[in-house]
N, C-alpha and C positions, 0 to 999 in steps of 0.2 A: 559502522565505519563511515566516517565522513570523507567524501571525495574532495580533493583539492583541485578546484577549477582554474586556479592560476597556473597557466602553462607557459613555458618558454621554449624557444627553439634552441636555446643555448644549454650546454652542460656546465657543470660547476667549474671545471678548470678553465673553460672559455670565459665565464663570467669573472673569474679571478684575474685572468690576463687582461680583460677589458678594464677592470677596476684599476689595475696598475697603470694602464695607459691614461685613464682619467686623472689619476694623481699626478702623472707627468704633465698633462695639460693644465692642471691647476697650478703646478709650480711655474709653468711657462707663462700663463695668462694672469695669475695673481688672485682671481676671484672665481667663485662658482658661477656667478652670473655671466661672466665673460665666457666661461667654458660652455655653459648651457646655450648661450647665444651662438657660439661657433658651431655647436652641434645641431642647433635647431630644435632643441627640446626644452621643456620647462625645467627650471632650476630644481624644483621639488622632485621631479621625476629622476633627474640625474643624481641628486643626493640620496634618494630612496634606493636607487640601484647601487650606489657606492656603499651604503650601510647594509645592503642585503634584504631590505624589506620589499624591494621590487626586483623581479627576476630578469627584467630586460627583454629585448627581442632583437631580431636580426636588423631591423631598421636602425636601432641605437648602435649596434655593432658596426654597421656600415658607416655611420656618421663618425664614430670614434676613429675607425681606421682611416677615413678620409682626412680627419682633422690632424692626425699625427703623421700622415704621409706614408701609410702602409697599405698593402692590399688587405682585403678582408681576411683571407686565409692566414696571412702573416700575423695580423692583429689577434686573431683567435688562437693562433699557435703560441703567442707570447713573445714574438720577436720584438726587439727594442726598436724604438722609432729612430729614423735616420738623424744623425747629428747635424746640427746647423753650424755653419762657419761662425766663428766668433765675430761679434759686431766690431767693425772698425771705428776707432775713435780718432777723429781728426784733431791734431794738436796744433795750435797756433804757434808760429815761431816765437821765440822769446823776444820781448821788446828790448831794444837797445837803449841804453842811457847815454846821454852825451850828444855830441855834435854829429854832423854829417859824416858818413863814411866814404 
């Protein structure tokens, strides 16, 4: 019987919740490189965690929670990240044709 020496402080439901938050970050930032930079981890490690080949750890969990604006406990429990206010778009007034008004 071979022992699995890869250990994680996280249980599977917590890993699943963190992966969902990572997908949220990816939608928000557009690239895995940007997500990895925000988390302070290598892109290869983040992707390996997403596809399940890496079990992750509490340091990654804390980084993900911080990046989405949640407490560590809320991130591990699967709470949704806080919604951001929609970006305001400044619209220039229409240009008038003709003479002075």
